[in-house]
C-alpha positions as CSV (number, residue, x, y, z in Angstrom):
1,M,46.2,-36.2,39.6
2,R,48.2,-37.6,42.5
3,R,46.6,-38.2,45.7
4,N,48.0,-37.5,49.0
5,H,48.6,-41.1,50.5
6,A,49.8,-40.1,53.9
7,P,47.8,-40.5,57.2
8,P,45.5,-37.6,57.8
9,P,46.0,-34.6,59.7
10,S,44.4,-34.3,63.0
11,P,40.7,-33.2,62.9
12,T,40.3,-29.6,63.1
13,G,37.3,-27.5,63.9
14,V,35.8,-29.5,67.0
15,I,36.9,-27.6,70.2
16,D,35.3,-29.7,72.8
17,S,32.4,-32.2,73.4
18,G,29.8,-32.1,76.4
19,T,27.0,-34.4,77.7
20,T,25.2,-37.2,76.0
21,A,21.6,-38.0,75.9
22,V,19.6,-40.8,73.9
23,I,16.6,-39.3,72.1
24,P,14.1,-41.1,70.1
25,S,13.4,-39.7,66.7
26,T,12.1,-40.6,63.3
27,M,15.6,-42.3,62.5
28,G,15.5,-44.5,65.6
29,N,17.3,-43.6,68.8
30,V,19.8,-41.0,68.5
31,S,22.8,-39.7,70.6
32,K,22.3,-36.1,71.4
33,K,25.9,-34.3,71.7
34,S,26.9,-30.9,72.3
35,H,30.1,-29.7,70.4
36,S,31.8,-26.4,69.7
37,F,32.8,-25.6,66.2
38,D,35.0,-22.7,64.8
39,P,32.1,-20.1,64.1
40,D,33.2,-19.9,60.0
41,L,33.4,-23.8,59.8
42,Y,30.0,-24.1,61.3
43,A,28.6,-21.3,59.3
44,E,29.7,-23.1,55.9
45,L,28.2,-26.2,57.1
46,A,24.9,-24.3,58.1
47,A,24.7,-22.7,54.8
48,T,25.5,-25.6,52.7
49,A,23.1,-27.9,54.8
50,Q,20.3,-25.3,54.1
51,T,21.0,-25.2,50.1
52,L,20.9,-28.9,50.0
53,G,17.7,-29.1,52.0
54,V,18.8,-31.3,54.8
55,S,19.2,-30.4,58.5
56,E,22.5,-29.4,60.2
57,S,22.5,-32.6,62.2
58,A,22.2,-34.6,59.0
59,A,25.1,-32.8,57.4
60,L,27.2,-33.3,60.4
61,A,26.3,-37.3,60.5
62,L,27.1,-37.5,56.8
63,A,30.3,-35.7,57.2
64,A,31.2,-38.2,60.2
65,E,30.3,-41.2,58.4
66,A,32.5,-40.1,55.6
67,W,35.5,-39.4,57.9
68,L,35.1,-42.6,59.5
69,R,34.9,-44.5,56.2
70,K,38.3,-42.6,55.1
71,Q,39.7,-43.6,58.5
72,R,39.0,-47.3,58.1
73,G,40.5,-47.4,54.8
74,L,43.2,-45.5,56.0
75,A,43.6,-48.0,58.7
76,A,43.1,-50.9,56.2
77,V,46.1,-49.6,54.0
78,A,48.4,-49.5,56.9
79,E,47.7,-53.0,57.9
80,W,48.2,-54.3,54.7
81,E,51.5,-52.3,54.2
82,A,52.5,-53.4,57.2
83,E,52.1,-57.0,56.5
84,N,53.3,-56.8,52.8
85,G,55.5,-53.6,52.6
86,A,54.9,-50.1,51.1
87,F,52.8,-49.8,47.7
88,T,55.3,-49.2,44.8
89,E,54.8,-46.1,42.7
90,A,53.2,-48.2,39.9
91,E,50.8,-49.5,42.3
92,L,49.9,-46.1,43.7
93,A,49.6,-44.6,40.1
94,E,47.1,-47.4,39.2
95,A,45.0,-46.8,42.6
96,D,44.8,-43.2,41.2
97,R,43.8,-44.4,37.8
98,I,41.0,-46.2,39.3
99,L,39.7,-43.8,41.8
100,D,39.7,-41.2,38.8
101,S,37.8,-43.8,36.6
102,I,35.0,-44.0,39.2
103,G,35.0,-40.1,39.8
104,V,36.9,-39.9,43.5
105,P,38.3,-36.8,43.8
106,P,41.9,-36.3,44.6
107,E,42.2,-34.2,48.0
């Protein structure tokens, strides 16, 4: 299945951010932030976190880690393409095949 190789759209859901505090926790120091979310987005996050038995903070941290990992990957691809030219259709198809074989779902 063909993946979208274009840069991702701007993040949605987060409306604003507030103050920062460093809080000691069992995970080491954490940075406590205040963010505003679309109510439906946050309700889905909270319900999914509860179903999976993780805190809402843990779910948000995991989502942020995944988003940042994706951004780093997209930046690496853009850098490679800037130096070497765009990937060919055959190279993109091979990348899709490899991603499919290791269970990475298409977007």
